[in-house]
C-alpha positions as CSV (number, residue, x, y, z in Angstrom):
1,M,201.1,-90.3,-135.8
2,Y,201.0,-86.6,-136.5
3,A,201.0,-83.3,-134.6
4,Q,197.6,-82.4,-133.1
5,W,196.0,-79.2,-134.3
6,S,195.3,-76.4,-131.8
7,S,195.2,-72.7,-131.7
8,N,195.1,-70.1,-128.9
9,A,192.2,-68.4,-130.7
10,R,190.2,-71.6,-131.2
11,T,190.4,-75.0,-129.6
12,L,188.1,-77.8,-130.4
13,P,186.5,-79.7,-127.4
14,S,188.7,-82.6,-126.3
15,N,186.1,-85.2,-127.2
16,V,185.8,-83.8,-130.7
17,M,189.6,-83.5,-131.1
18,N,190.0,-87.1,-129.8
19,E,187.6,-88.4,-132.4
20,I,189.3,-86.5,-135.2
21,N,192.7,-87.7,-134.1
22,Q,191.5,-91.3,-133.9
23,T,189.7,-91.2,-137.2
24,I,192.4,-89.5,-139.2
25,A,195.1,-91.7,-137.5
26,T,193.4,-94.9,-138.3
27,D,191.4,-93.8,-141.4
28,K,189.2,-96.9,-140.8
29,N,186.0,-95.1,-141.7
30,I,186.0,-92.9,-144.8
31,E,182.8,-91.0,-143.9
32,K,184.2,-90.1,-140.4
33,A,187.5,-89.1,-141.9
34,S,185.7,-86.8,-144.4
35,A,183.7,-85.3,-141.7
36,A,186.8,-84.7,-139.5
37,R,188.6,-83.1,-142.4
38,S,185.7,-80.8,-143.2
39,S,185.6,-79.5,-139.6
40,L,189.2,-78.2,-139.8
41,P,189.2,-74.5,-140.5
42,I,190.9,-73.9,-143.8
43,S,189.5,-70.7,-145.3
44,F,190.6,-67.5,-147.0
45,Q,191.8,-66.4,-143.6
46,Y,194.4,-69.2,-143.4
47,P,197.9,-67.8,-143.3
48,P,200.5,-68.4,-146.0
49,T,201.9,-71.8,-145.3
50,L,205.2,-73.7,-145.8
51,I,204.7,-77.4,-146.0
52,L,208.0,-79.1,-145.4
53,V,208.1,-82.9,-145.2
54,G,210.5,-85.7,-145.9
55,T,209.6,-88.4,-148.5
56,K,210.5,-91.0,-145.9
57,D,208.8,-89.3,-142.9
58,P,207.5,-92.1,-140.6
59,I,205.3,-89.6,-138.6
60,V,203.7,-87.4,-141.2
61,D,202.6,-89.2,-144.3
62,P,203.9,-87.1,-147.3
63,K,200.5,-87.9,-149.0
64,Q,198.8,-85.8,-146.3
65,S,201.2,-82.9,-147.0
66,I,200.3,-83.2,-150.7
67,Q,196.6,-83.2,-149.9
68,L,197.0,-80.1,-147.7
69,H,198.9,-78.4,-150.5
70,Q,196.1,-79.2,-152.9
71,V,193.4,-77.9,-150.5
72,L,195.3,-74.7,-149.9
73,D,195.8,-74.2,-153.7
74,S,192.1,-74.8,-154.3
75,K,191.3,-72.0,-151.9
76,S,194.0,-69.7,-153.4
77,I,195.9,-69.7,-150.1
78,P,199.6,-68.9,-150.7
79,N,201.6,-72.0,-149.9
80,T,204.8,-73.9,-150.8
81,L,205.2,-77.6,-150.7
82,E,208.7,-78.9,-150.2
83,L,209.2,-82.7,-150.4
84,I,212.7,-83.4,-149.2
85,Q,213.9,-86.6,-150.9
86,D,214.8,-89.4,-148.5
87,A,214.4,-87.2,-145.4
88,K,212.8,-88.5,-142.3
89,H,211.2,-86.6,-139.4
90,P,212.3,-84.0,-138.6
91,V,213.8,-82.6,-141.8
92,P,217.5,-81.8,-141.2
93,A,218.0,-78.3,-139.6
94,N,220.1,-77.0,-142.4
95,V,217.4,-77.9,-145.0
96,W,214.7,-76.5,-142.8
97,K,216.6,-73.2,-142.4
98,T,217.3,-72.8,-146.1
99,K,213.7,-73.7,-147.2
100,S,212.1,-71.5,-144.5
101,D,214.3,-68.5,-145.2
102,S,213.4,-68.8,-148.9
103,F,209.7,-69.1,-148.1
104,L,209.9,-66.0,-145.9
105,E,211.7,-64.0,-148.6
106,N,209.8,-65.2,-151.6
107,T,206.3,-65.5,-150.3
108,L,206.1,-63.0,-147.5
109,N,208.8,-60.5,-148.7
110,I,210.7,-60.8,-145.3
111,K,214.4,-60.5,-145.8
112,I,216.6,-62.8,-143.7
113,K,220.0,-61.5,-142.8
């Protein structure tokens, strides 16, 4: 299980989104999974991204987060991958706050009071 992608600016048709969700969730068919991944819009316009995941997350496989980090790196998109040792889903609030504040300050130059 994982969070479904959507955007106010662009939403995939429900039948396409359902197929992507089913394919990625089950990963039964490698060709379909590759096609689904290639349809997701990661380009130079993608915003700087903080990827925060626990190593024992039962909802978001940490391997998916590592793959996302690698794709973003390959496209020179600013990103930070934070694997939180032994954390589940969601990452504890105090860890999330510390990591997100650091990301905002170091990556986006936004000072947090």
